[in-house]
C-alpha positions as a Markdown table, in Angstrom:
| # | Residue | x | y | z |
|---|---|---|---|---|
| 1 | Met | -26.4 | 22.1 | -22.6 |
| 2 | Lys | -22.6 | 23.1 | -22.6 |
| 3 | Arg | -22.2 | 21.6 | -19.1 |
| 4 | Leu | -23.7 | 18.3 | -20.4 |
| 5 | Glu | -21.5 | 18.4 | -23.4 |
| 6 | Arg | -18.4 | 19.0 | -21.2 |
| 7 | Leu | -19.4 | 16.2 | -18.9 |
| 8 | Ala | -19.8 | 13.8 | -21.8 |
| 9 | Val | -16.3 | 14.8 | -23.2 |
| 10 | Leu | -14.8 | 14.5 | -19.8 |
| 11 | Cys | -16.4 | 11.0 | -19.2 |
| 12 | Phe | -15.1 | 9.8 | -22.6 |
| 13 | Ala | -11.6 | 11.1 | -21.7 |
| 14 | Ile | -11.7 | 9.4 | -18.4 |
| 15 | Thr | -12.7 | 6.1 | -20.1 |
| 16 | Leu | -9.8 | 6.3 | -22.4 |
| 17 | Phe | -7.4 | 7.3 | -19.6 |
| 18 | Ser | -8.6 | 4.5 | -17.4 |
| 19 | Ala | -8.2 | 2.0 | -20.2 |
| 20 | Ser | -4.6 | 3.1 | -20.8 |
| 21 | Leu | -3.8 | 2.6 | -17.1 |
| 22 | Gly | -5.6 | -0.9 | -17.1 |
| 23 | Ala | -3.5 | -1.9 | -20.1 |
| 24 | Gln | -0.2 | -1.8 | -18.2 |
| 25 | Asp | 1.4 | -5.2 | -17.8 |
| 26 | Ala | 3.5 | -6.6 | -15.0 |
| 27 | Ala | 6.9 | -5.7 | -16.4 |
| 28 | His | 7.7 | -3.8 | -13.2 |
| 29 | Trp | 6.3 | -3.4 | -9.8 |
| 30 | Pro | 7.7 | 0.0 | -8.8 |
| 31 | Gln | 5.7 | 0.8 | -5.5 |
| 32 | Phe | 3.3 | -0.4 | -2.9 |
| 33 | Arg | 0.6 | -2.3 | -4.7 |
| 34 | Gly | 2.3 | -1.9 | -8.1 |
| 35 | Pro | 1.3 | 0.2 | -11.0 |
| 36 | Gly | -1.3 | 2.9 | -10.0 |
| 37 | Ala | -1.2 | 1.5 | -6.4 |
| 38 | Arg | -4.0 | -0.8 | -7.3 |
| 39 | Gly | -2.8 | -4.4 | -6.9 |
| 40 | Val | -4.3 | -5.4 | -10.2 |
| 41 | Val | -2.5 | -6.8 | -13.1 |
| 42 | Glu | -3.1 | -8.9 | -16.3 |
| 43 | Thr | -0.1 | -11.2 | -16.8 |
| 44 | Ala | 0.4 | -14.8 | -18.1 |
| 45 | Gly | 1.7 | -17.7 | -16.0 |
| 46 | Ile | 1.1 | -16.7 | -12.4 |
| 47 | Pro | 0.3 | -19.9 | -10.6 |
| 48 | Glu | -3.0 | -20.3 | -8.7 |
| 49 | Thr | -1.7 | -22.9 | -6.4 |
| 50 | Trp | 1.5 | -23.2 | -4.2 |
| 51 | Ser | 2.8 | -24.2 | -0.9 |
| 52 | Ala | 6.2 | -23.8 | 1.0 |
| 53 | Thr | 7.7 | -26.1 | -1.6 |
| 54 | Asp | 5.4 | -26.4 | -4.6 |
| 55 | Asn | 5.7 | -23.8 | -7.4 |
| 56 | Val | 8.5 | -22.1 | -5.3 |
| 57 | Glu | 11.3 | -21.0 | -7.7 |
| 58 | Trp | 13.4 | -19.8 | -4.8 |
| 59 | Lys | 13.1 | -18.5 | -1.3 |
| 60 | Arg | 15.5 | -16.4 | 0.7 |
| 61 | Asp | 15.7 | -16.0 | 4.5 |
| 62 | Leu | 15.7 | -12.4 | 5.5 |
| 63 | Pro | 17.6 | -10.9 | 8.6 |
| 64 | Gly | 15.7 | -8.7 | 11.1 |
| 65 | Arg | 12.1 | -7.7 | 10.8 |
| 66 | Gly | 10.4 | -5.6 | 8.1 |
| 67 | Trp | 6.8 | -5.3 | 6.8 |
| 68 | Ser | 7.8 | -3.3 | 3.8 |
| 69 | Ser | 6.6 | -4.8 | 0.5 |
| 70 | Pro | 9.1 | -5.9 | -2.1 |
| 71 | Ile | 9.2 | -3.8 | -5.3 |
| 72 | Val | 10.7 | -4.8 | -8.6 |
| 73 | Trp | 12.3 | -3.3 | -11.6 |
| 74 | Gly | 13.8 | -5.5 | -14.2 |
| 75 | Lys | 16.2 | -8.0 | -12.5 |
| 76 | His | 16.2 | -6.1 | -9.2 |
| 77 | Val | 14.1 | -6.8 | -6.2 |
| 78 | Phe | 14.3 | -4.1 | -3.5 |
| 79 | Leu | 13.3 | -4.3 | 0.2 |
| 80 | Ser | 14.3 | -3.0 | 3.6 |
| 81 | Thr | 14.7 | -4.5 | 7.1 |
| 82 | Val | 15.9 | -3.6 | 10.6 |
| 83 | Ile | 18.0 | -5.8 | 12.7 |
| 84 | Asn | 17.6 | -5.7 | 16.5 |
| 85 | Thr | 21.1 | -6.8 | 18.0 |
| 86 | Gly | 19.2 | -7.4 | 21.2 |
| 87 | Thr | 16.0 | -9.4 | 21.8 |
| 88 | Ser | 12.7 | -8.5 | 20.1 |
| 89 | Glu | 9.3 | -9.4 | 21.4 |
| 90 | Asp | 7.6 | -11.9 | 19.2 |
| 91 | Pro | 4.8 | -10.4 | 17.2 |
| 92 | Lys | 1.3 | -11.6 | 17.9 |
| 93 | Lys | -1.3 | -12.3 | 15.2 |
| 94 | Gly | -4.7 | -10.7 | 14.9 |
| 95 | Leu | -6.3 | -7.6 | 16.4 |
| 96 | Tyr | -5.9 | -7.1 | 20.2 |
| 97 | Phe | -5.2 | -4.5 | 22.9 |
| 98 | Gly | -2.0 | -4.4 | 24.9 |
| 99 | Gly | 0.5 | -4.2 | 22.0 |
| 100 | Asp | 1.5 | -0.5 | 22.8 |
| 101 | Arg | 5.1 | 0.1 | 23.6 |
| 102 | Met | 5.6 | 3.8 | 24.4 |
| 103 | Ala | 9.3 | 3.7 | 25.2 |
| 104 | Pro | 11.9 | 3.1 | 22.4 |
| 105 | Pro | 13.9 | -0.1 | 22.7 |
| 106 | Glu | 17.3 | 0.3 | 24.4 |
| 107 | Ser | 19.2 | -2.2 | 22.3 |
| 108 | Ile | 21.2 | -1.2 | 19.1 |
| 109 | His | 19.4 | -1.6 | 15.9 |
| 110 | Gln | 20.7 | -1.7 | 12.3 |
| 111 | Trp | 18.8 | -0.2 | 9.4 |
| 112 | Lys | 19.5 | -2.0 | 6.1 |
| 113 | Val | 18.4 | -1.9 | 2.5 |
| 114 | Met | 18.7 | -4.8 | 0.1 |
| 115 | Cys | 18.7 | -5.7 | -3.6 |
| 116 | Leu | 18.0 | -9.3 | -4.6 |
| 117 | Asp | 18.2 | -11.0 | -7.9 |
| 118 | Leu | 14.8 | -11.6 | -9.4 |
| 119 | Ala | 15.8 | -14.8 | -11.0 |
| 120 | Thr | 17.7 | -16.5 | -8.2 |
| 121 | Gly | 17.0 | -14.6 | -5.0 |
| 122 | Asp | 20.7 | -14.0 | -4.5 |
| 123 | Val | 21.7 | -10.8 | -2.7 |
| 124 | Arg | 23.0 | -8.4 | -5.3 |
| 125 | Trp | 23.9 | -5.8 | -2.5 |
| 126 | Glu | 23.1 | -4.9 | 1.0 |
| 127 | Arg | 23.8 | -1.5 | 2.6 |
| 128 | Gln | 23.4 | -0.4 | 6.2 |
| 129 | Val | 22.2 | 3.2 | 6.4 |
| 130 | His | 22.2 | 3.6 | 10.2 |
| 131 | Glu | 23.1 | 1.9 | 13.4 |
| 132 | Gly | 22.0 | 3.0 | 16.9 |
| 133 | Gln | 19.3 | 3.0 | 19.4 |
| 134 | Pro | 15.9 | 3.8 | 18.0 |
| 135 | Lys | 14.5 | 7.3 | 18.8 |
| 136 | Ser | 10.9 | 6.2 | 18.7 |
| 137 | Ser | 8.9 | 3.2 | 19.6 |
| 138 | Ile | 6.7 | 0.8 | 17.7 |
| 139 | His | 3.8 | -1.5 | 18.3 |
| 140 | Ile | 4.8 | -5.0 | 19.2 |
| 141 | Lys | 3.3 | -6.3 | 15.9 |
| 142 | Ser | 5.0 | -3.6 | 13.7 |
| 143 | Ser | 8.6 | -3.0 | 12.5 |
| 144 | Phe | 11.0 | -0.2 | 12.0 |
| 145 | Ala | 10.9 | -1.1 | 8.3 |
| 146 | Ser | 7.2 | -0.9 | 7.5 |
| 147 | Glu | 7.5 | 1.7 | 4.6 |
| 148 | Thr | 7.8 | 0.3 | 1.1 |
| 149 | Ala | 10.4 | 1.7 | -1.3 |
| 150 | Val | 9.6 | 3.2 | -4.6 |
| 151 | Thr | 11.7 | 3.3 | -7.9 |
| 152 | Asp | 11.7 | 5.2 | -11.2 |
| 153 | Gly | 13.9 | 2.6 | -12.9 |
| 154 | Glu | 17.0 | 4.6 | -12.4 |
| 155 | Arg | 17.0 | 5.2 | -8.7 |
| 156 | Val | 15.4 | 3.5 | -5.7 |
| 157 | Tyr | 14.1 | 5.5 | -2.8 |
| 158 | Phe | 13.9 | 3.9 | 0.7 |
| 159 | Cys | 12.1 | 5.2 | 3.7 |
| 160 | Phe | 12.4 | 4.6 | 7.4 |
| 161 | Gly | 9.9 | 6.9 | 9.2 |
| 162 | Asn | 11.4 | 8.9 | 12.1 |
| 163 | Leu | 14.8 | 8.3 | 10.6 |
| 164 | Gly | 15.2 | 9.3 | 6.9 |
| 165 | Leu | 14.6 | 8.9 | 3.2 |
| 166 | Phe | 17.6 | 7.3 | 1.3 |
| 167 | Cys | 18.2 | 7.3 | -2.4 |
| 168 | Phe | 20.4 | 4.6 | -4.1 |
| 169 | Asp | 21.3 | 3.8 | -7.7 |
| 170 | Phe | 20.8 | 0.2 | -8.9 |
| 171 | Ala | 24.5 | -0.6 | -8.3 |
| 172 | Gly | 24.0 | 0.1 | -4.5 |
| 173 | Thr | 25.7 | 3.5 | -4.4 |
| 174 | Glu | 24.0 | 6.0 | -2.0 |
| 175 | Leu | 23.2 | 9.1 | -3.9 |
| 176 | Trp | 21.6 | 11.2 | -1.1 |
| 177 | Arg | 19.7 | 11.0 | 2.2 |
| 178 | His | 17.2 | 13.3 | 3.8 |
| 179 | Glu | 16.8 | 13.1 | 7.6 |
| 180 | Leu | 13.3 | 12.8 | 9.0 |
| 181 | Pro | 12.8 | 14.0 | 12.6 |
| 182 | Ala | 11.5 | 11.5 | 15.2 |
| 183 | Leu | 8.1 | 12.7 | 16.0 |
| 184 | Pro | 5.7 | 11.0 | 18.4 |
| 185 | Met | 3.0 | 8.7 | 17.0 |
| 186 | Arg | -0.3 | 7.8 | 18.6 |
| 187 | Phe | 0.1 | 5.2 | 21.2 |
| 188 | Gly | 3.8 | 4.8 | 20.2 |
| 189 | Trp | 2.7 | 2.6 | 17.2 |
| 190 | Gly | 5.5 | 3.8 | 14.9 |
| 191 | Thr | 5.3 | 4.9 | 11.2 |
| 192 | Ala | 4.2 | 3.2 | 8.1 |
| 193 | Ala | 3.3 | 5.6 | 5.3 |
| 194 | Ser | 5.4 | 5.0 | 2.2 |
| 195 | Pro | 6.7 | 7.7 | -0.1 |
| 196 | Ala | 5.1 | 8.3 | -3.6 |
| 197 | Leu | 7.1 | 9.2 | -6.8 |
| 198 | His | 5.8 | 11.3 | -9.7 |
| 199 | Gln | 7.8 | 13.0 | -12.6 |
| 200 | Gly | 10.9 | 13.6 | -10.8 |
| 201 | Arg | 9.5 | 14.4 | -7.3 |
| 202 | Leu | 9.3 | 12.2 | -4.2 |
| 203 | Tyr | 6.3 | 13.0 | -2.0 |
| 204 | Tyr | 6.2 | 11.9 | 1.7 |
| 205 | Cys | 3.4 | 12.4 | 4.2 |
| 206 | Ser | 4.2 | 12.5 | 7.9 |
| 207 | Asp | 1.1 | 12.6 | 10.0 |
| 208 | Asn | 2.0 | 12.5 | 13.7 |
| 209 | Glu | 1.0 | 13.9 | 17.1 |
| 210 | Glu | 3.2 | 17.0 | 17.0 |
| 211 | Ala | 3.8 | 18.5 | 13.6 |
| 212 | Ser | 2.2 | 16.8 | 10.6 |
| 213 | Tyr | 3.3 | 17.8 | 7.0 |
| 214 | Leu | 3.5 | 16.8 | 3.4 |
| 215 | Leu | 6.9 | 17.0 | 1.8 |
| 216 | Ala | 8.1 | 17.3 | -1.8 |
| 217 | Leu | 11.8 | 16.5 | -2.6 |
| 218 | Asp | 13.7 | 16.6 | -5.9 |
| 219 | Ala | 14.1 | 13.0 | -6.7 |
| 220 | Ala | 17.5 | 13.4 | -8.3 |
| 221 | Thr | 19.1 | 15.6 | -5.5 |
| 222 | Gly | 17.0 | 15.1 | -2.4 |
| 223 | Gln | 16.6 | 18.9 | -2.2 |
| 224 | Val | 13.3 | 20.2 | -0.5 |
| 225 | Ile | 11.0 | 21.7 | -3.1 |
| 226 | Trp | 8.2 | 22.5 | -0.7 |
| 227 | Arg | 6.7 | 21.5 | 2.7 |
| 228 | Thr | 3.0 | 22.0 | 3.6 |
| 229 | Glu | 1.9 | 21.9 | 7.1 |
| 230 | Arg | -1.1 | 19.7 | 7.9 |
| 231 | Ala | -3.8 | 20.0 | 10.5 |
| 232 | Glu | -3.8 | 16.2 | 11.2 |
| 233 | Lys | -2.6 | 13.8 | 13.9 |
| 234 | Ser | -1.2 | 10.4 | 13.4 |
| 235 | Asn | -2.1 | 8.5 | 10.3 |
| 236 | Trp | -0.5 | 5.6 | 8.4 |
| 237 | Ser | -1.9 | 6.1 | 4.8 |
| 238 | Thr | 0.5 | 6.5 | 1.8 |
| 239 | Pro | -0.3 | 9.5 | -0.3 |
| 240 | Phe | -1.5 | 8.9 | -3.8 |
| 241 | Val | -0.7 | 10.9 | -7.0 |
| 242 | Trp | -4.0 | 11.0 | -9.0 |
| 243 | Glu | -3.6 | 11.7 | -12.6 |
| 244 | His | -6.8 | 12.3 | -14.6 |
| 245 | Pro | -7.7 | 14.3 | -17.7 |
| 246 | Glu | -8.3 | 17.5 | -15.8 |
| 247 | Arg | -5.1 | 17.8 | -13.7 |
| 248 | Thr | -2.8 | 15.9 | -11.4 |
| 249 | Glu | -3.5 | 15.9 | -7.6 |
| 250 | Ile | -1.8 | 14.5 | -4.4 |
| 251 | Ile | -4.3 | 12.8 | -2.4 |
| 252 | Thr | -3.8 | 12.3 | 1.4 |
| 253 | Ala | -6.3 | 10.4 | 3.7 |
| 254 | Gly | -6.4 | 11.1 | 7.3 |
| 255 | Thr | -8.5 | 10.9 | 10.5 |
| 256 | Gly | -9.5 | 14.5 | 10.0 |
| 257 | Gly | -10.6 | 14.0 | 6.5 |
| 258 | Ile | -9.4 | 13.6 | 2.8 |
| 259 | Asp | -7.2 | 16.4 | 1.4 |
| 260 | Ser | -6.1 | 17.0 | -2.2 |
| 261 | Tyr | -3.1 | 19.2 | -3.1 |
| 262 | Asp | -1.7 | 20.6 | -6.4 |
| 263 | Leu | 1.9 | 19.8 | -7.3 |
| 264 | Asp | 3.0 | 23.0 | -5.6 |
| 265 | Gly | 1.5 | 21.8 | -2.3 |
| 266 | Gln | -1.5 | 24.1 | -2.4 |
| 267 | Pro | -4.9 | 22.8 | -1.3 |
| 268 | Leu | -7.4 | 21.9 | -4.0 |
| 269 | Trp | -10.3 | 20.4 | -2.1 |
| 270 | Ser | -11.1 | 18.5 | 1.1 |
| 271 | Leu | -13.7 | 16.2 | 2.7 |
| 272 | Arg | -13.7 | 17.0 | 6.3 |
| 273 | Ala | -16.2 | 14.6 | 8.0 |
| 274 | Gly | -17.1 | 11.0 | 8.3 |
| 275 | Met | -13.6 | 9.4 | 8.5 |
| 276 | Ser | -12.7 | 6.7 | 11.0 |
| 277 | Ser | -10.5 | 7.6 | 14.0 |
| 278 | Ile | -7.6 | 5.6 | 12.5 |
| 279 | Thr | -6.7 | 5.8 | 8.8 |
| 280 | Ile | -4.3 | 3.3 | 7.2 |
| 281 | Ala | -5.4 | 2.3 | 3.7 |
| 282 | Thr | -3.9 | 3.9 | 0.5 |
| 283 | Pro | -6.1 | 5.9 | -1.9 |
| 284 | Tyr | -6.1 | 4.8 | -5.6 |
| 285 | Ala | -8.0 | 5.4 | -8.7 |
| 286 | Ala | -10.0 | 3.2 | -11.2 |
| 287 | Asn | -12.9 | 3.6 | -13.6 |
| 288 | Gly | -12.4 | 7.3 | -13.5 |
| 289 | Leu | -13.0 | 7.5 | -9.7 |
| 290 | Leu | -10.9 | 8.0 | -6.6 |
| 291 | Tyr | -11.4 | 5.4 | -3.9 |
| 292 | Val | -10.6 | 6.3 | -0.3 |
| 293 | Ser | -11.4 | 4.2 | 2.8 |
| 294 | Ser | -10.9 | 4.5 | 6.6 |
| 295 | Gly | -12.1 | 1.7 | 8.8 |
| 296 | Tyr | -10.9 | 1.3 | 12.4 |
| 297 | Val | -12.8 | -1.7 | 13.6 |
| 298 | Met | -13.9 | 0.0 | 17.0 |
| 299 | Asp | -15.3 | 3.0 | 15.2 |
| 300 | Pro | -18.9 | 3.3 | 14.0 |
| 301 | Lys | -17.7 | 5.5 | 11.1 |
| 302 | Arg | -16.0 | 3.2 | 8.6 |
| 303 | Pro | -16.5 | 4.8 | 5.2 |
| 304 | Ile | -15.6 | 4.1 | 1.7 |
| 305 | Tyr | -15.8 | 7.2 | -0.8 |
| 306 | Ala | -15.8 | 7.1 | -4.6 |
| 307 | Ile | -14.9 | 10.7 | -5.7 |
| 308 | Arg | -15.2 | 12.2 | -9.1 |
| 309 | Pro | -12.4 | 14.4 | -10.6 |
| 310 | Gly | -12.6 | 18.1 | -10.7 |
| 311 | Ala | -13.6 | 19.0 | -7.2 |
| 312 | Ala | -12.8 | 22.3 | -5.4 |
| 313 | Gly | -13.1 | 23.6 | -2.0 |
| 314 | Asp | -15.0 | 21.7 | 0.8 |
| 315 | Ile | -16.9 | 18.7 | -0.6 |
| 316 | Thr | -18.1 | 17.3 | 2.7 |
| 317 | Pro | -21.5 | 15.8 | 2.1 |
| 318 | Ala | -24.5 | 16.9 | 4.1 |
| 319 | Asp | -25.5 | 14.6 | 7.0 |
| 320 | Gly | -27.2 | 11.5 | 5.7 |
| 321 | Thr | -26.2 | 12.2 | 2.1 |
| 322 | Ala | -24.4 | 9.4 | 0.4 |
| 323 | Ser | -23.5 | 11.2 | -2.9 |
| 324 | Ser | -23.2 | 14.7 | -4.3 |
| 325 | Glu | -21.7 | 16.5 | -7.3 |
| 326 | Phe | -18.2 | 15.1 | -6.7 |
| 327 | Ile | -19.0 | 12.1 | -4.5 |
| 328 | Ala | -20.2 | 9.5 | -6.8 |
| 329 | Trp | -21.1 | 7.2 | -3.9 |
| 330 | Ser | -20.2 | 6.4 | -0.3 |
| 331 | Leu | -20.8 | 3.6 | 2.2 |
| 332 | Pro | -20.6 | 4.8 | 5.8 |
| 333 | Lys | -19.8 | 1.5 | 7.6 |
| 334 | Ser | -18.1 | -0.8 | 5.0 |
| 335 | Ala | -14.3 | 0.0 | 5.1 |
| 336 | Pro | -11.7 | -2.4 | 6.3 |
| 337 | Tyr | -9.1 | -1.4 | 8.9 |
| 338 | Asn | -5.7 | -2.4 | 7.7 |
| 339 | Pro | -6.1 | -3.8 | 4.1 |
| 340 | Thr | -6.7 | -1.4 | 1.2 |
| 341 | Thr | -9.8 | -2.2 | -0.9 |
| 342 | Leu | -9.5 | -3.6 | -4.4 |
| 343 | Val | -11.2 | -2.7 | -7.6 |
| 344 | Ser | -11.1 | -5.3 | -10.4 |
| 345 | Asn | -13.4 | -5.5 | -13.4 |
| 346 | Gln | -15.7 | -2.8 | -12.0 |
| 347 | Arg | -16.0 | -4.7 | -8.7 |
| 348 | Leu | -14.8 | -3.4 | -5.4 |
| 349 | Phe | -13.8 | -6.2 | -3.0 |
| 350 | Val | -13.4 | -5.4 | 0.7 |
| 351 | Leu | -11.1 | -7.7 | 2.7 |
| 352 | Tyr | -11.8 | -7.3 | 6.5 |
| 353 | Asp | -9.1 | -7.9 | 9.1 |
| 354 | Arg | -11.1 | -10.5 | 11.0 |
| 355 | Gly | -11.5 | -12.9 | 8.0 |
| 356 | Phe | -14.5 | -11.6 | 6.0 |
| 357 | Ile | -14.8 | -10.4 | 2.4 |
| 358 | Ala | -17.6 | -8.5 | 0.7 |
| 359 | Gly | -18.2 | -7.3 | -2.9 |
| 360 | Phe | -19.7 | -4.1 | -4.3 |
| 361 | Asp | -20.3 | -2.5 | -7.7 |
| 362 | Ala | -17.3 | -0.2 | -8.1 |
| 363 | Thr | -19.3 | 2.4 | -10.1 |
| 364 | Ser | -22.4 | 2.6 | -7.9 |
| 365 | Gly | -21.6 | 1.2 | -4.5 |
| 366 | Arg | -24.4 | -1.4 | -4.8 |
| 367 | Glu | -23.8 | -4.5 | -2.8 |
| 368 | Leu | -23.0 | -7.6 | -4.9 |
| 369 | Phe | -22.5 | -10.0 | -2.0 |
| 370 | Ser | -22.6 | -9.4 | 1.7 |
| 371 | Gln | -19.7 | -10.2 | 4.1 |
| 372 | Gln | -18.7 | -13.8 | 3.7 |
| 373 | Arg | -16.4 | -15.6 | 6.1 |
| 374 | Leu | -13.2 | -16.9 | 4.7 |
| 375 | Pro | -12.9 | -20.4 | 6.4 |
| 376 | Asn | -10.3 | -20.2 | 9.2 |
| 377 | Gly | -9.2 | -16.9 | 7.7 |
| 378 | Arg | -8.6 | -15.4 | 11.1 |
| 379 | Ala | -6.5 | -12.2 | 10.6 |
| 380 | Phe | -5.6 | -10.2 | 7.6 |
| 381 | Thr | -3.3 | -7.2 | 7.3 |
| 382 | Ala | -1.8 | -7.4 | 3.8 |
| 383 | Ser | -4.1 | -5.9 | 1.0 |
| 384 | Pro | -5.7 | -8.2 | -1.6 |
| 385 | Trp | -4.6 | -8.4 | -5.2 |
| 386 | Ala | -6.1 | -9.4 | -8.6 |
| 387 | Val | -4.6 | -11.5 | -11.4 |
| 388 | Asn | -6.4 | -12.8 | -14.5 |
| 389 | Gly | -9.9 | -12.9 | -13.1 |
| 390 | Lys | -8.8 | -14.3 | -9.6 |
| 391 | Ile | -8.7 | -12.5 | -6.2 |
| 392 | Phe | -6.0 | -13.3 | -3.8 |
| 393 | Cys | -6.0 | -12.6 | 0.0 |
| 394 | Leu | -3.0 | -13.4 | 2.2 |
| 395 | Asn | -3.6 | -13.8 | 5.9 |
| 396 | Glu | -1.3 | -13.5 | 8.8 |
| 397 | Asp | -0.8 | -17.3 | 9.0 |
| 398 | Gly | 0.8 | -17.1 | 5.5 |
| 399 | Val | -2.4 | -18.7 | 3.9 |
| 400 | Thr | -3.6 | -17.2 | 0.7 |
| 401 | Phe | -7.3 | -17.5 | -0.2 |
| 402 | Val | -8.1 | -17.6 | -3.9 |
| 403 | Leu | -11.6 | -16.4 | -5.0 |
| 404 | Gln | -13.3 | -15.9 | -8.3 |
| 405 | Asp | -13.5 | -12.3 | -9.5 |
| 406 | Gly | -17.3 | -12.3 | -9.9 |
| 407 | Asp | -20.6 | -10.9 | -8.6 |
| 408 | Gln | -20.9 | -13.8 | -6.1 |
| 409 | Tyr | -18.6 | -15.1 | -3.5 |
| 410 | Gln | -16.8 | -18.2 | -4.7 |
| 411 | Leu | -13.8 | -19.6 | -2.9 |
| 412 | Leu | -11.6 | -21.6 | -5.3 |
| 413 | Gly | -8.9 | -22.7 | -2.9 |
| 414 | Thr | -6.2 | -21.9 | -0.4 |
| 415 | Asn | -2.4 | -21.9 | -0.5 |
| 416 | Ser | -0.2 | -22.3 | 2.7 |
| 417 | Leu | 3.3 | -21.3 | 3.4 |
| 418 | Ala | 5.6 | -22.5 | 6.2 |
| 419 | Glu | 4.3 | -22.7 | 9.7 |
| 420 | Asp | 6.8 | -20.3 | 11.0 |
| 421 | Asp | 5.8 | -17.6 | 8.5 |
| 422 | Met | 3.7 | -14.5 | 9.4 |
| 423 | Gly | 2.2 | -12.6 | 6.5 |
| 424 | Met | 1.6 | -8.9 | 6.7 |
| 425 | Ala | 3.4 | -7.4 | 3.7 |
| 426 | Ser | 1.4 | -7.1 | 0.4 |
| 427 | Pro | 3.0 | -9.0 | -2.4 |
| 428 | Ala | 4.6 | -8.0 | -5.6 |
| 429 | Ile | 3.8 | -9.4 | -9.1 |
| 430 | Val | 6.2 | -9.1 | -12.0 |
| 431 | Gly | 6.1 | -11.1 | -15.2 |
| 432 | Asp | 5.1 | -14.8 | -14.3 |
| 433 | Arg | 6.4 | -14.4 | -10.7 |
| 434 | Leu | 4.6 | -13.6 | -7.5 |
| 435 | Leu | 6.9 | -12.4 | -4.6 |
| 436 | Ile | 5.5 | -12.9 | -1.0 |
| 437 | Arg | 7.5 | -11.5 | 1.9 |
| 438 | Thr | 6.8 | -12.9 | 5.2 |
| 439 | Ser | 8.3 | -12.4 | 8.7 |
| 440 | Ala | 11.0 | -15.0 | 8.0 |
| 441 | Arg | 11.8 | -14.9 | 4.3 |
| 442 | Ile | 10.7 | -13.9 | 0.8 |
| 443 | Tyr | 9.3 | -16.4 | -1.8 |
| 444 | Ser | 9.3 | -16.3 | -5.6 |
| 445 | Ile | 6.2 | -18.2 | -6.6 |
| 446 | Arg | 6.4 | -19.4 | -10.1 |
| 447 | Gln | 5.1 | -22.4 | -12.2 |
| 448 | Lys | 7.9 | -24.9 | -12.1 |
| 449 | Ser | 7.2 | -25.7 | -15.8 |
| 450 | Ala | 7.8 | -22.1 | -16.8 |
| 451 | Ala | 10.8 | -21.4 | -19.1 |
| 452 | Pro | 13.6 | -19.5 | -17.7 |
| 453 | Ala | 13.1 | -15.7 | -18.3 |
| 454 | Thr | 15.7 | -13.0 | -18.1 |
| 455 | Pro | 14.1 | -9.6 | -17.6 |
| 456 | Gln | 16.1 | -6.5 | -18.4 |
């Protein structure tokens, strides 16, 4: 009886906690996928239709190449890029073999961070943090600026894997930097995991072929607080700080499994089996559950897990078991490869790289609708997002598919950008603006009838 009473109290606390998270508006977009790393926001005025010219408040051409997502705090839009002073191979769209480049480029590159004005797109400041020949390689389709920055509203933290973490104030003054060693990545694909920020600490996970680790830095000074070695090889998943009524955990997803650490870097629990051979998607929480996916398209294991809080030790399910005390449900062959899944209104949407989408009940894993082809969708890398009862999916051609947030598949329309645009970065949403970064530029999508707003 006491255990049932404890579970009832915990469930009630989780409900209140989840409701408080869901009540966040779009005042800021401080990290990859925004508040809670979920890609979900309730905000007024975001247009449902646009083109390269319609409902475009401004657009700004960007130098170099970068797949980092824009982040926003108040009037400030932050992003990163790397300029090759030589010649770069043109990235190809879609999934394919043959994009590996094991040797670093021989040309000089410039690593830059930028701040734009949210209202106008004007460059507030631009800083070069490094110039030289890269010490590592990247996949032809990737970039040396694939990690998304994170901010606490006072400082902004940029990351270039295999180079360093760089902290700036909002005026563009560099406050500190922490060097990251150039470590080999699988197939020479390069790095992509972004840092996570929580209560004055910056967390960075480097899973590579030589010496993987999870790092905690003092966000104000850049001093190392702790470093925990990891028994992992190359992964590209951003860590997630999971706050729930029982405790706060750092969640990392990898090929070897899912690991949870406390705020001192000590292991709490792990799930050691069933993951795909390549892990990219970011964990996140909703409805009192933790959602983790891993879905390399060539692997028969492509699981999605929904995990309850309070776990300890090894929670690996027995063979053939979809749920357990701490695993609410799992689907062994349903995860996407590059995009992170999306939970909105107790529905879980899965956007697949090759142009399909499926829907599930987020609390039970029950299928709502099977894989449906997005017409001429082709290739998707960016994660989907949800606003005001609509689901949005940006493909690599710069086309956004708009769907109804419902139990059945319903395509409402499509929005196309310029033909020279390639869309791989996940957008940012703040106030009544949608910021989409492409290979060539960044767009501020906004209703043209909207009154001017001056965020603080």
